[in-house]
N, C-alpha and C positions, 0 to 999 in steps of 0.2 A: 127586471132585475131579477135575477136568480139567486136562490138561498144554497149556496154550495153544501151547506153541513147537512141538509136535509136529503139530498139526492143520493141515491144508490150508487155506488163506484160502478163505472163503465166497464171494468174488467168482467163483471158477472152477466152483463150482458151480451159481451164478445165471446165469452167462453162456450163453444159448442158443444163440450161433455155434458152441459147442464139441461136438462130437459126445461121445456117453456113453464109448463107449472112448478117447477121446483126454485126458478126465477121468480116467479110471483111470492111464493112464500116466502123467499128471501128477503125481497123487497118490503111485505108486510112486517117481518122481524125486526128490519134495519131500521123502518119509520118508526116502530113501536120502542125499540130499546137502543136508538142512538146514542141520548146522553148519558145511559147507563150500560154498565159492562155486562150485568147480568140480567135477563128478562126470564120472568116466571109468565107461562102463557098454558092455555089449556085448549083442546082440539076443539072445542064450541066456540071460543073466540075467532079461531080462524075460520072455522064454518059459515061465519056470518058474511065473510069475504069472498072464501074460494069455495068451491063445493069440492069437499075432501073428507076419504074417513081417516082413521087413526092410522090405518097400516099404511096408506098412501102418505101420509105426513113423515112417519117414521122412514119410511123409505126415502123420500126427499130428504130429510134431516142426515140420514147415512149419507147419500151423496154429497151435500153440503160440507160435512164432516170429513170424509175423505178427500176432498178438493181443499181442505184446511179454510175453509170461509166462517165454519164455525164449531163450536163444541158443545154437545146437548147431553142431557140425563134426563131419563124419562123415570120420577121418582114416584108416580103411581099411574094408573092406566089413565092414558090421554093428559096428563099433567107433565110439563117439560120445564125444565131450568135450561137456558139457552146463553152461552156467552159468545159474543160475535167476536172474531179476529179482525 
């Protein structure tokens, strides 16, 4: 039996405009912040799962923000507040 509320929306995996690495970042953020609207996260937490630098994360978040999957704000270097749409 699948737990539907923990699955990442299928539309993001089918969206060809999004790079593969960005999809993994979104799935991590979605699983971390599913039951909350706003997630506070830092680059070190993501680096434990995905090999990425802050500049790459920011680029991925920009892509997801332009496609209206999330809204983010960097309040300090490597520290982000993210609202999933």
